[in-house]
KEFI-198072 format. One record per residue (C-alpha): residue number from 1; y, x, z; residue in three letters. Coordinates in steps of 0.05 Angstrom, whole numbers. Each point is the difference from the previous one (the first is absolute). Example, Ala and Ser with C-alpha at 12.3 -4.5 7.8 and 13.67 -1.06 7.14 Angstrom:
2
{atom 1,{-90,246,156},"ALA"}
{atom 2,{69,27,-13},"SER"}
END
This chain:
434
{atom 1,{632,-140,281},"MET"}
{atom 2,{-28,0,78},"ASP"}
{atom 3,{-78,0,-4},"THR"}
{atom 4,{-49,-9,-63},"ALA"}
{atom 5,{-81,-1,0},"ILE"}
{atom 6,{-41,43,-41},"VAL"}
{atom 7,{-61,-37,-17},"LEU"}
{atom 8,{-54,55,-18},"PHE"}
{atom 9,{-56,-29,-41},"THR"}
{atom 10,{-38,60,-40},"ARG"}
{atom 11,{59,50,3},"ASP"}
{atom 12,{-11,40,62},"LEU"}
{atom 13,{42,55,1},"ARG"}
{atom 14,{63,32,15},"LEU"}
{atom 15,{14,41,-57},"HIS"}
{atom 16,{35,-37,-68},"ASP"}
{atom 17,{-18,-71,38},"ASN"}
{atom 18,{55,-41,-41},"PRO"}
{atom 19,{-2,-53,55},"ALA"}
{atom 20,{11,41,53},"LEU"}
{atom 21,{53,44,-27},"ALA"}
{atom 22,{38,-61,-14},"ALA"}
{atom 23,{-14,-35,62},"ALA"}
{atom 24,{35,70,43},"CYS"}
{atom 25,{52,9,-51},"ALA"}
{atom 26,{34,-67,14},"HIS"}
{atom 27,{-28,-24,67},"ALA"}
{atom 28,{22,28,64},"ARG"}
{atom 29,{-75,-21,32},"GLN"}
{atom 30,{-63,1,-42},"VAL"}
{atom 31,{-64,-41,25},"VAL"}
{atom 32,{-59,31,-36},"PRO"}
{atom 33,{-48,-59,-2},"LEU"}
{atom 34,{-77,3,-28},"PHE"}
{atom 35,{-37,-69,6},"VAL"}
{atom 36,{-77,1,6},"VAL"}
{atom 37,{-19,-56,-40},"ASP"}
{atom 38,{-71,-28,18},"PRO"}
{atom 39,{-2,-35,-63},"ALA"}
{atom 40,{-11,65,-41},"LEU"}
{atom 41,{-66,3,35},"ASN"}
{atom 42,{5,80,-18},"VAL"}
{atom 43,{-61,36,-15},"PRO"}
{atom 44,{-28,60,50},"PRO"}
{atom 45,{26,60,-38},"ASN"}
{atom 46,{66,-30,-9},"ARG"}
{atom 47,{7,-30,58},"ALA"}
{atom 48,{-14,74,34},"ARG"}
{atom 49,{46,36,-51},"PHE"}
{atom 50,{51,-51,17},"LEU"}
{atom 51,{-5,5,73},"ALA"}
{atom 52,{4,79,-12},"ASP"}
{atom 53,{67,-2,-41},"SER"}
{atom 54,{29,-54,45},"LEU"}
{atom 55,{-3,46,66},"ALA"}
{atom 56,{30,58,-43},"VAL"}
{atom 57,{62,-38,-19},"LEU"}
{atom 58,{6,-32,69},"ARG"}
{atom 59,{-6,82,18},"GLU"}
{atom 60,{52,16,-45},"GLU"}
{atom 61,{48,-56,14},"LEU"}
{atom 62,{-4,20,75},"ARG"}
{atom 63,{21,72,-20},"GLU"}
{atom 64,{62,-34,-30},"ARG"}
{atom 65,{20,-37,60},"GLY"}
{atom 66,{-23,-67,-23},"GLY"}
{atom 67,{-73,-34,-2},"ASP"}
{atom 68,{-47,-41,-49},"LEU"}
{atom 69,{-4,-68,32},"VAL"}
{atom 70,{-69,-35,-14},"ILE"}
{atom 71,{-17,-70,-2},"ARG"}
{atom 72,{-56,-38,-23},"LYS"}
{atom 73,{0,-73,-31},"GLY"}
{atom 74,{38,-25,-67},"ASP"}
{atom 75,{46,56,-17},"PRO"}
{atom 76,{54,-49,-32},"VAL"}
{atom 77,{-7,-46,74},"ALA"}
{atom 78,{6,67,41},"GLU"}
{atom 79,{52,41,-39},"THR"}
{atom 80,{48,-62,5},"ILE"}
{atom 81,{-17,-10,79},"ARG"}
{atom 82,{18,77,5},"LEU"}
{atom 83,{61,-12,-43},"ALA"}
{atom 84,{31,-63,43},"THR"}
{atom 85,{-14,40,57},"TRP"}
{atom 86,{38,62,-14},"THR"}
{atom 87,{52,-37,-40},"SER"}
{atom 88,{-15,46,-62},"ALA"}
{atom 89,{43,-22,-62},"GLN"}
{atom 90,{-52,27,-44},"THR"}
{atom 91,{-68,15,-15},"VAL"}
{atom 92,{-29,56,-52},"PHE"}
{atom 93,{-63,0,-33},"VAL"}
{atom 94,{-29,44,-59},"ALA"}
{atom 95,{-19,-41,-52},"GLY"}
{atom 96,{-74,-5,-25},"ASP"}
{atom 97,{-44,-36,-53},"VAL"}
{atom 98,{-61,-35,22},"SER"}
{atom 99,{-5,-75,10},"ARG"}
{atom 100,{-3,6,68},"TYR"}
{atom 101,{64,42,10},"ALA"}
{atom 102,{36,-36,-57},"ALA"}
{atom 103,{-10,-70,41},"ARG"}
{atom 104,{17,47,72},"ARG"}
{atom 105,{66,17,-36},"GLU"}
{atom 106,{18,-76,-21},"GLN"}
{atom 107,{-13,-25,63},"ARG"}
{atom 108,{38,49,33},"LEU"}
{atom 109,{56,-8,-45},"ALA"}
{atom 110,{0,-76,19},"ARG"}
{atom 111,{0,8,76},"GLU"}
{atom 112,{53,58,-9},"CYS"}
{atom 113,{41,-58,-33},"GLY"}
{atom 114,{-13,-47,50},"ARG"}
{atom 115,{16,40,62},"TYR"}
{atom 116,{63,38,-42},"ARG"}
{atom 117,{-31,62,2},"ILE"}
{atom 118,{10,49,-62},"ALA"}
{atom 119,{-58,25,-38},"LEU"}
{atom 120,{-1,71,-35},"GLU"}
{atom 121,{-61,8,-44},"VAL"}
{atom 122,{5,76,-16},"THR"}
{atom 123,{-57,45,-36},"PRO"}
{atom 124,{-43,48,19},"GLY"}
{atom 125,{-76,-13,-16},"HIS"}
{atom 126,{5,29,-70},"ALA"}
{atom 127,{25,56,-36},"VAL"}
{atom 128,{40,-52,-49},"VAL"}
{atom 129,{-4,-75,31},"PRO"}
{atom 130,{-39,-44,-36},"ALA"}
{atom 131,{66,-44,-35},"GLY"}
{atom 132,{37,55,-23},"ASP"}
{atom 133,{-36,21,-65},"LEU"}
{atom 134,{-1,-61,-50},"ARG"}
{atom 135,{-35,13,-75},"PRO"}
{atom 136,{50,-13,-54},"ALA"}
{atom 137,{-32,-53,-28},"ASP"}
{atom 138,{19,-49,59},"GLY"}
{atom 139,{-78,-9,15},"GLY"}
{atom 140,{22,13,84},"GLY"}
{atom 141,{-52,52,14},"HIS"}
{atom 142,{-35,55,-38},"TYR"}
{atom 143,{-69,-16,-2},"ARG"}
{atom 144,{-20,68,-37},"ILE"}
{atom 145,{2,64,39},"PHE"}
{atom 146,{27,49,-59},"THR"}
{atom 147,{65,-31,-10},"PRO"}
{atom 148,{11,-15,76},"TYR"}
{atom 149,{-11,74,7},"TRP"}
{atom 150,{50,22,-52},"ARG"}
{atom 151,{60,-48,29},"THR"}
{atom 152,{-21,13,83},"TRP"}
{atom 153,{6,82,-25},"ARG"}
{atom 154,{63,-2,-19},"THR"}
{atom 155,{27,-55,48},"ALA"}
{atom 156,{57,8,53},"ALA"}
{atom 157,{-27,10,66},"TRP"}
{atom 158,{40,-10,66},"ARG"}
{atom 159,{15,56,40},"GLN"}
{atom 160,{-47,7,68},"PRO"}
{atom 161,{32,-18,60},"CYS"}
{atom 162,{-4,42,70},"GLN"}
{atom 163,{-33,-13,56},"ALA"}
{atom 164,{47,-26,57},"PRO"}
{atom 165,{13,51,51},"GLU"}
{atom 166,{4,-64,52},"THR"}
{atom 167,{-21,-58,10},"VAL"}
{atom 168,{44,-41,46},"SER"}
{atom 169,{-50,-58,24},"VAL"}
{atom 170,{31,-69,45},"PRO"}
{atom 171,{-10,13,76},"ALA"}
{atom 172,{-61,-46,35},"GLY"}
{atom 173,{-48,-9,-70},"ILE"}
{atom 174,{-67,-4,20},"GLU"}
{atom 175,{-32,52,-47},"PRO"}
{atom 176,{-66,-35,-1},"GLY"}
{atom 177,{-72,33,-5},"ASP"}
{atom 178,{-31,42,-58},"LEU"}
{atom 179,{-55,-22,-35},"PRO"}
{atom 180,{-69,32,18},"PHE"}
{atom 181,{-29,39,-42},"PRO"}
{atom 182,{-59,-36,-37},"ASP"}
{atom 183,{-70,34,29},"ARG"}
{atom 184,{-39,-27,-67},"GLY"}
{atom 185,{35,45,-46},"SER"}
{atom 186,{-22,61,-46},"SER"}
{atom 187,{-24,60,41},"ALA"}
{atom 188,{38,42,-55},"GLY"}
{atom 189,{67,-38,-1},"LEU"}
{atom 190,{69,40,-7},"LEU"}
{atom 191,{43,-8,55},"PRO"}
{atom 192,{56,-48,-13},"GLY"}
{atom 193,{73,13,9},"GLY"}
{atom 194,{60,34,-32},"GLU"}
{atom 195,{-9,67,29},"ARG"}
{atom 196,{-66,8,-21},"ALA"}
{atom 197,{24,-33,-67},"GLY"}
{atom 198,{53,46,-9},"ARG"}
{atom 199,{-44,67,20},"ASP"}
{atom 200,{-53,-25,-49},"ARG"}
{atom 201,{51,-3,-52},"ALA"}
{atom 202,{35,66,9},"THR"}
{atom 203,{-63,30,4},"ALA"}
{atom 204,{-23,-30,-66},"TRP"}
{atom 205,{57,9,-34},"LEU"}
{atom 206,{5,69,13},"ASP"}
{atom 207,{-69,16,-22},"GLY"}
{atom 208,{-47,-42,-38},"PRO"}
{atom 209,{50,-40,-35},"LEU"}
{atom 210,{7,56,-56},"LYS"}
{atom 211,{-80,-12,-15},"ALA"}
{atom 212,{15,-64,-3},"TYR"}
{atom 213,{1,-25,-71},"GLY"}
{atom 214,{-69,40,-16},"ASP"}
{atom 215,{-37,-13,64},"GLU"}
{atom 216,{14,-68,23},"ARG"}
{atom 217,{-58,-28,-26},"ASP"}
{atom 218,{-49,47,20},"LEU"}
{atom 219,{-35,-41,55},"LEU"}
{atom 220,{-21,63,39},"ALA"}
{atom 221,{59,40,-2},"SER"}
{atom 222,{33,-62,33},"ASP"}
{atom 223,{66,36,-28},"GLU"}
{atom 224,{39,-68,15},"THR"}
{atom 225,{54,-17,48},"SER"}
{atom 226,{-33,-55,52},"ARG"}
{atom 227,{69,-23,3},"LEU"}
{atom 228,{-14,-72,-16},"SER"}
{atom 229,{-11,-29,64},"ALA"}
{atom 230,{67,30,23},"TYR"}
{atom 231,{39,-33,-51},"LEU"}
{atom 232,{-35,-57,9},"ARG"}
{atom 233,{25,-3,70},"PHE"}
{atom 234,{65,30,-17},"GLY"}
{atom 235,{-17,58,39},"CYS"}
{atom 236,{27,41,-57},"VAL"}
{atom 237,{62,-17,-43},"SER"}
{atom 238,{-33,-6,-70},"PRO"}
{atom 239,{75,15,-31},"LEU"}
{atom 240,{2,66,43},"ALA"}
{atom 241,{-66,22,-28},"LEU"}
{atom 242,{11,-17,-61},"ALA"}
{atom 243,{65,48,-1},"GLN"}
{atom 244,{-31,50,30},"ALA"}
{atom 245,{-61,4,-42},"ALA"}
{atom 246,{45,1,-60},"LEU"}
{atom 247,{30,64,21},"SER"}
{atom 248,{-65,33,-1},"ARG"}
{atom 249,{-56,15,-55},"PRO"}
{atom 250,{-50,-50,-7},"GLY"}
{atom 251,{51,-53,25},"GLY"}
{atom 252,{6,-37,-70},"GLU"}
{atom 253,{-76,-17,8},"GLU"}
{atom 254,{7,-23,68},"PHE"}
{atom 255,{60,-36,-12},"CYS"}
{atom 256,{-29,-41,-54},"ARG"}
{atom 257,{-57,-30,53},"GLN"}
{atom 258,{61,-20,45},"LEU"}
{atom 259,{23,-39,-61},"ALA"}
{atom 260,{-71,-33,-3},"TRP"}
{atom 261,{4,-24,72},"ARG"}
{atom 262,{79,-24,-18},"ASP"}
{atom 263,{-30,-33,-59},"PHE"}
{atom 264,{-46,-36,29},"PHE"}
{atom 265,{53,-26,51},"HIS"}
{atom 266,{37,-29,-55},"GLN"}
{atom 267,{-55,-25,-30},"VAL"}
{atom 268,{-24,-39,68},"THR"}
{atom 269,{81,-27,7},"ALA"}
{atom 270,{-4,-35,-59},"ALA"}
{atom 271,{-73,-19,14},"PHE"}
{atom 272,{-16,-11,64},"PRO"}
{atom 273,{-72,-35,-3},"ASP"}
{atom 274,{-22,74,-22},"ILE"}
{atom 275,{-49,5,54},"GLY"}
{atom 276,{-37,-63,-16},"THR"}
{atom 277,{17,-19,-69},"GLU"}
{atom 278,{-12,30,-69},"ASP"}
{atom 279,{59,40,-29},"TYR"}
{atom 280,{-22,-13,-62},"ARG"}
{atom 281,{-42,-63,-11},"PRO"}
{atom 282,{-45,-1,-48},"SER"}
{atom 283,{9,-42,-68},"PRO"}
{atom 284,{-68,-29,-2},"HIS"}
{atom 285,{-4,-22,75},"GLY"}
{atom 286,{-25,20,66},"PRO"}
{atom 287,{-39,63,-3},"ARG"}
{atom 288,{-64,3,17},"ASN"}
{atom 289,{-16,40,58},"TRP"}
{atom 290,{-67,18,25},"ALA"}
{atom 291,{-31,-27,65},"GLU"}
{atom 292,{-30,48,29},"ASP"}
{atom 293,{6,8,71},"PRO"}
{atom 294,{-59,54,10},"ASP"}
{atom 295,{37,51,-47},"ALA"}
{atom 296,{67,-16,30},"LEU"}
{atom 297,{-23,21,69},"ASP"}
{atom 298,{-31,65,-26},"ALA"}
{atom 299,{68,19,-35},"TRP"}
{atom 300,{35,-14,71},"ARG"}
{atom 301,{-56,45,28},"ALA"}
{atom 302,{5,55,-45},"GLY"}
{atom 303,{-73,-13,-22},"ARG"}
{atom 304,{-3,-14,-80},"THR"}
{atom 305,{-38,54,-12},"GLY"}
{atom 306,{62,35,-42},"ILE"}
{atom 307,{12,54,44},"PRO"}
{atom 308,{74,17,-21},"VAL"}
{atom 309,{9,-84,11},"VAL"}
{atom 310,{-33,4,74},"ASP"}
{atom 311,{39,63,18},"ALA"}
{atom 312,{66,-32,-8},"GLY"}
{atom 313,{-24,-67,30},"MET"}
{atom 314,{-26,43,62},"ARG"}
{atom 315,{71,47,0},"GLN"}
{atom 316,{36,-72,13},"LEU"}
{atom 317,{-42,-23,48},"THR"}
{atom 318,{8,73,40},"ALA"}
{atom 319,{75,15,-11},"GLU"}
{atom 320,{32,-68,-23},"GLY"}
{atom 321,{13,36,-53},"PHE"}
{atom 322,{-24,16,-78},"MET"}
{atom 323,{21,52,-46},"HIS"}
{atom 324,{38,-36,-54},"ASN"}
{atom 325,{-49,20,-57},"ARG"}
{atom 326,{-56,-28,39},"ALA"}
{atom 327,{40,-58,12},"ARG"}
{atom 328,{-5,-18,-78},"MET"}
{atom 329,{-74,19,-7},"ILE"}
{atom 330,{-34,-46,54},"THR"}
{atom 331,{53,-55,-28},"ALA"}
{atom 332,{-22,6,-67},"SER"}
{atom 333,{-78,-3,26},"PHE"}
{atom 334,{9,-65,40},"LEU"}
{atom 335,{46,-37,-53},"THR"}
{atom 336,{-22,28,-72},"ARG"}
{atom 337,{-82,30,15},"THR"}
{atom 338,{-17,-57,52},"LEU"}
{atom 339,{47,-58,-23},"GLY"}
{atom 340,{27,-11,66},"ILE"}
{atom 341,{66,-38,17},"ASP"}
{atom 342,{58,61,10},"TRP"}
{atom 343,{17,-50,60},"ARG"}
{atom 344,{-62,22,43},"HIS"}
{atom 345,{16,72,-5},"GLY"}
{atom 346,{81,-15,6},"TYR"}
{atom 347,{-24,-27,72},"ARG"}
{atom 348,{-46,50,17},"HIS"}
{atom 349,{57,54,-16},"PHE"}
{atom 350,{46,-48,37},"ARG"}
{atom 351,{-37,2,61},"GLU"}
{atom 352,{-21,82,4},"LEU"}
{atom 353,{64,35,-26},"LEU"}
{atom 354,{51,21,34},"ALA"}
{atom 355,{46,-1,-56},"ASP"}
{atom 356,{-22,-67,-18},"GLY"}
{atom 357,{72,-28,-34},"ASP"}
{atom 358,{-9,-70,-30},"VAL"}
{atom 359,{40,28,-65},"ALA"}
{atom 360,{-44,74,-6},"CYS"}
{atom 361,{-64,-36,12},"ASN"}
{atom 362,{-4,-56,-32},"ALA"}
{atom 363,{40,33,-71},"GLY"}
{atom 364,{-46,45,0},"ASN"}
{atom 365,{-67,-37,5},"TRP"}
{atom 366,{33,-52,-53},"GLN"}
{atom 367,{15,64,-44},"TRP"}
{atom 368,{-71,19,5},"VAL"}
{atom 369,{-33,-73,4},"ALA"}
{atom 370,{41,-10,-78},"GLY"}
{atom 371,{39,-59,32},"THR"}
{atom 372,{63,41,17},"GLY"}
{atom 373,{46,48,-34},"ASN"}
{atom 374,{-51,43,-39},"ASN"}
{atom 375,{23,4,-66},"PRO"}
{atom 376,{-75,10,-26},"ARG"}
{atom 377,{-30,-56,53},"PRO"}
{atom 378,{-65,12,-41},"GLY"}
{atom 379,{-6,71,36},"ARG"}
{atom 380,{-58,23,49},"MET"}
{atom 381,{-14,69,40},"LEU"}
{atom 382,{-67,26,-16},"ASN"}
{atom 383,{-19,24,74},"PRO"}
{atom 384,{-50,51,-25},"LEU"}
{atom 385,{56,34,-52},"ARG"}
{atom 386,{48,-10,53},"GLN"}
{atom 387,{-47,38,52},"ALA"}
{atom 388,{-13,58,-58},"ALA"}
{atom 389,{78,9,-6},"ARG"}
{atom 390,{22,-7,63},"PHE"}
{atom 391,{-57,20,48},"ASP"}
{atom 392,{-35,47,-38},"HIS"}
{atom 393,{-32,45,47},"ASP"}
{atom 394,{-14,-63,50},"GLY"}
{atom 395,{40,15,57},"ASP"}
{atom 396,{35,-65,5},"TYR"}
{atom 397,{-64,-27,4},"VAL"}
{atom 398,{-33,44,54},"ARG"}
{atom 399,{61,-13,48},"ARG"}
{atom 400,{-4,-69,-2},"TYR"}
{atom 401,{-74,-15,-22},"VAL"}
{atom 402,{-42,51,41},"PRO"}
{atom 403,{-65,-25,-6},"GLU"}
{atom 404,{6,26,-71},"LEU"}
{atom 405,{31,75,22},"ALA"}
{atom 406,{-57,39,-12},"SER"}
{atom 407,{2,-24,-79},"LEU"}
{atom 408,{26,49,-51},"ALA"}
{atom 409,{44,-21,-66},"ALA"}
{atom 410,{-15,-42,-40},"PRO"}
{atom 411,{-52,-36,51},"TYR"}
{atom 412,{54,-13,52},"ILE"}
{atom 413,{28,-49,-44},"HIS"}
{atom 414,{-66,-29,-34},"THR"}
{atom 415,{-50,2,61},"PRO"}
{atom 416,{-42,-53,-42},"TRP"}
{atom 417,{-20,50,-55},"LYS"}
{atom 418,{-31,47,60},"LEU"}
{atom 419,{-81,4,3},"PRO"}
{atom 420,{-23,-66,39},"THR"}
{atom 421,{-27,32,64},"ALA"}
{atom 422,{74,39,5},"HIS"}
{atom 423,{34,-63,-13},"ARG"}
{atom 424,{-37,-39,61},"LYS"}
{atom 425,{19,57,41},"GLN"}
{atom 426,{65,-1,-3},"LEU"}
{atom 427,{10,-77,32},"ASN"}
{atom 428,{49,-25,-54},"TYR"}
{atom 429,{1,-55,-46},"PRO"}
{atom 430,{-25,-14,-72},"ASP"}
{atom 431,{71,-13,-33},"PRO"}
{atom 432,{19,-76,-11},"LEU"}
{atom 433,{18,-25,-67},"SER"}
{atom 434,{37,-58,-21},"ALA"}
END
């Protein structure tokens, strides 16, 4: 074919990008396109990470003779407008699972049909695409992780795509302006983009990965990859990351976490209301969630009086990221201890997490709250036991709750047990209770 459009969505990379690779293999000219959709109202941390990622993607495309065309508006209308202007024969886009993405794909298919433009939907957001694995009982999708993991681990994976050496863009296209980074983002937010993502992945795979199985839950050591935002925006290929991890010691356990990500993607594809409705409705009618605005505000601010919970919430505010174990602890405290609706927590995380992916964010919140895919829906995490196990010496709390930094263990996790005079000097609240 002569000309193709590649609509980038959250696959902001050149390496192992099936949509881009297919377009470059089959078209003489390729128009890489990203459309900023004002309807999405992207929160500050993700807006800055996105802006970084788009800037890097444009630079790397220009190094190969191409460019990244930026438009603002409805993604379907802007794609069709550019396709008709360039006489493109095909639009390539990576498939996705959120309700927004599914509707965008449906509308794009309809409009491409109207204008006699072919639409090619490629994989790329997961190691194993959402629809590729089906349970043997014909249930449509896997509802429990363990059988999914067994199938995922033995599935045939596609081969990664090479980055194109050159990208030829039709002459005369106005590239458009990159979005400006948001000034309201967290000071500790990591830089976005494929270069930073690949550098971080390489350094982590060659170093901390080997201890991942033993240390990934230790809050203070933070032996996690910190690649979640790079995966969320597609700056790093999940497939290439999984294949690289499996060739190294410690890779099996890390791949299990990547499989959790794929698991929630296939759940969301089957249940697109995962961010608003209980996946597992109560057989006794709507749950009786507590209405406690003051407790919810204290939780958001990291002022619950439970140090390990507050450390997690303050890490989120400071970095646009939270350690995965802390995510579970803080979510359990909100939903199980305080009895507050998981949707409040989901929305708060969505506003601050640079990796605020609908499927993983909502899937994990519902898992902890007992409304989702947890086979033991009554399970709850005791924050003090979690702190004793995963922050035994209190270093995680000291890092993010500085008013308690002078306390030794075990008081750093239970400051309310201090003598009254000492406790008042800390300027730290008494613990909330349900």
